[in-house]
C-alpha positions in Angstrom: 5.9 -7.7 -4.8 4.5 -7.4 -1.3 3.3 -11.0 -1.4 6.8 -12.1 -2.4 8.4 -10.1 0.4 6.2 -11.8 3.0 7.5 -15.2 1.9 11.0 -14.1 3.0 9.9 -13.9 6.6 10.6 -17.4 7.8 8.2 -17.1 10.8 5.2 -17.0 8.3 5.4 -20.8 8.3 4.8 -20.8 12.1 1.4 -19.0 12.0 -1.8 -21.0 11.7 -3.5 -20.5 8.3 -4.7 -18.3 6.8 -2.1 -15.5 7.0 -3.9 -12.2 7.5 -2.4 -9.1 5.9 -4.1 -5.9 7.2 -4.1 -2.7 5.1 -4.5 0.4 7.3 -5.8 3.7 6.0 -6.7 6.9 7.8 -10.4 6.8 8.8 -12.2 9.8 7.3 -9.4 10.7 4.8 -10.8 10.2 1.3 -7.4 9.8 -0.3 -6.2 7.3 2.2 -9.4 5.4 2.2 -9.3 5.2 -1.6 -5.7 4.0 -1.5 -6.6 1.4 1.1 -9.5 0.1 -1.0 -7.4 0.0 -4.2 -4.4 -1.6 -2.5 -6.5 -4.2 -0.7 -8.2 -5.2 -4.0 -4.9 -5.4 -5.8 -3.4 -7.6 -3.0 -6.4 -9.9 -3.0 -5.9 -10.4 -6.8 -2.2 -11.0 -6.3 -2.7 -13.4 -3.4 -5.5 -15.4 -5.1 -4.3 -19.0 -5.5 -0.9 -18.3 -3.9 0.4 -19.6 -0.7 3.2 -18.5 1.7 4.8 -21.3 3.6 1.8 -23.5 2.7 -0.7 -21.0 4.0 -3.2 -18.9 2.0 -3.1 -15.2 2.4 -6.2 -13.1 3.2 -6.4 -9.3 3.1 -8.4 -7.2 5.5 -8.8 -3.4 5.7 -8.6 -1.4 8.9 -9.7 2.3 9.2 -7.1 3.8 11.6 -8.3 6.2 14.2 -5.8 5.7 17.0 -3.1 3.2 18.1 -5.3 1.5 20.7 -8.0 0.8 18.1 -5.3 -0.4 15.7 -3.9 -2.8 18.3 -7.4 -4.2 19.1 -8.2 -4.8 15.4 -4.9 -6.3 14.6 -5.2 -8.7 17.5 -8.8 -9.6 16.8 -8.0 -10.3 13.1 -4.8 -12.2 14.0 -2.8 -10.2 11.5 0.7 -11.2 10.7 1.6 -8.1 8.6 0.3 -4.6 8.2 0.6 -2.3 5.2 0.3 1.3 6.1 -1.3 3.5 3.5 -0.7 7.2 2.7 -2.3 9.6 5.2 -0.7 7.9 8.2 2.8 9.3 7.9 2.4 11.3 11.1 1.4 8.1 13.0 4.3 5.9 11.9 6.1 5.9 15.3 2.9 5.0 17.1 2.0 2.3 14.6 5.5 0.9 15.0 5.0 0.6 18.7 1.8 -1.4 18.1 3.4 -3.7 15.5 6.3 -4.4 17.8 4.0 -5.2 20.8 2.1 -7.6 18.6 5.0 -9.0 16.5 3.3 -7.9 13.2 5.5 -7.1 10.3 5.0 -3.5 9.2 5.2 -2.4 5.6 4.8 1.0 3.9 5.3 2.8 0.6 7.6 5.6 1.6 11.1 5.7 2.9 10.2 8.4 5.5 7.9 5.9 7.2 10.6 3.4 7.3 13.1 5.8 8.9 10.3 6.6 11.5 10.3 3.0 12.6 8.3 0.8 10.2 10.1 -2.3 9.0 9.8 -2.7 5.2 9.3 -0.2 2.5 8.3 -0.8 -1.1 9.1 2.0 -3.5 9.7 2.6 -7.2 12.7 4.3 -8.7 11.5 4.8 -12.3 10.3 1.4 -13.4 12.4 -0.5 -10.9 10.9 -1.7 -7.6 13.1 -1.1 -4.5 12.8 -2.9 -1.2 13.8 -0.9 1.8 14.5 -2.6 5.2 14.9 -1.0 8.6 16.6 -4.0 10.1 16.3 -3.2 13.7 12.6 -2.4 13.3 12.0 -5.7 11.6 13.8 -7.5 14.3 11.9 -5.6 17.0 8.7 -6.9 15.3 10.1 -10.5 15.5 10.8 -10.9 11.8 13.1 -13.6 10.8 14.1 -12.4 7.3 15.9 -14.6 4.9 19.3 -13.4 3.7 18.0 -13.6 0.2 15.7 -10.7 0.9 18.5 -8.7 2.5 20.6 -9.1 -0.6 17.8 -7.7 -2.8 17.2 -4.7 -0.5 18.6 -1.4 0.6 19.0 -1.1 4.3 17.6 2.1 5.8 18.8 3.7 9.0 16.4 5.1 11.6 15.9 8.8 11.6 18.3 10.6 13.9 16.6 13.1 16.3 18.0 16.7 16.1 19.8 17.7 19.3 
């Protein structure tokens, strides 16, 4: 589903090929590293032979240690999107700052991360996949989302700070 969601961002056609999707896991966290490996492998299989706006998709993994290191690696790899694995929930706001600076579309698997500022969430409710969109976060990252994606999604509001 993630590969399909990327196709709904019209600016993907403006990037030089290949499109790089980075998968970030928490460096040193065995569960997060395992999820990053498994998710990257699954994405590579899903992307094989597929194109988005005429461009092939490549997947790279990044071991997150801090936001400066993430920014450097995303820039060096020319990533257009970032999937944030489990284990990085406490870093969602800092990761969102990086993705906004670099105009990288952020994606996560939990609604909490989306309310903390990441742009797109992919969850399951039973056997049904659900797409979550934090519209202002997506726009802050420079996304140009097709209305078709918005009609298939549930919009999520940012977390409100307690007074």
